[in-house]
N, C-alpha and C positions, 0 to 999 in steps of 0.2 A: 504494500500500500504506500501511496505517496500523498503527503498532505498538500494543501493549496500553495503554500509558500514554496515548497520544494518544486512543485510542478512549474511554477512561475520562473524560478531560477534555472531549471533545466532548459526551458524554452529560451530564456534570455541568453544563456551561455552556450547554446547549441550542443548540449550534451545528448548523446544518442542512447536509445534503449540498450543497444549492445554494449555500450560503454558502462552503463549502470550495472547490467548483468555481470560483466567481467569484473567490475570492482567488487561487487558483492560476493562473487564466487572465488576470485583469486586474490583480492586485496588483503593486505595485512590488517588484521582485526585487533583493535584495542578497545578496552572498555573503561569508561569512567563511572562515577556513581550514578549518573543519570542518562547515559547514552552509550552507543557503540559507534566506533569510528572505523571505516573501511578506507584504506589508502592504497592506490596503485602506484608503487614506486618502480624504479628502474629494474630492480631484481625480479619483481613479479611480471613486468612486461617482457623481459628477456626469457625468463623460465617458461612462460606459457605462450610465447611467440605472439604477443598482442600488439595492436597498433601503437606505435611509439608516441603518437599524438595524445594518447590517453594518460601518459605519465603525469602524475600529480593529481589525479582525480580523487576527491575526498567525498565520502558519503557519511552523513551523520544520521543515525537511526535512534528514535526514542520510542519505547514501547512497541517495537516491531513496525513502526511507520517511518518512512524516509522523511526526515525533517528538513534537510537541505543538502545541496550538492554544489561543489565548487571545485576549481582547479587551483592547486597550490604547489608549485614546483620548487619552492624554497623551503625545504623541510627544516632547515636549521633555525628559521625564524618562527616556526610553527610548533607549538607544544600542546599536548592534550590538556595540560594544567590550566590553560587559558580559559577553558570552558567550565 
């Protein structure tokens, strides 16, 4: 399931259904106290032979619903603790 906010962001950012499916299936999963984060990094892209343009895809899920989706290729500036 995708909430209204996430659907709007997906359309604004040109993120494809295939990209979302790949991120959820192959992305690195990290949990915080209130959400799950799925991130497609270089290692996941290479290991599963995915589209290199998908590098940096981040999906945040809350209660089994996709809350938002974005691209962040600078992982050094991004930490889960920010949320």
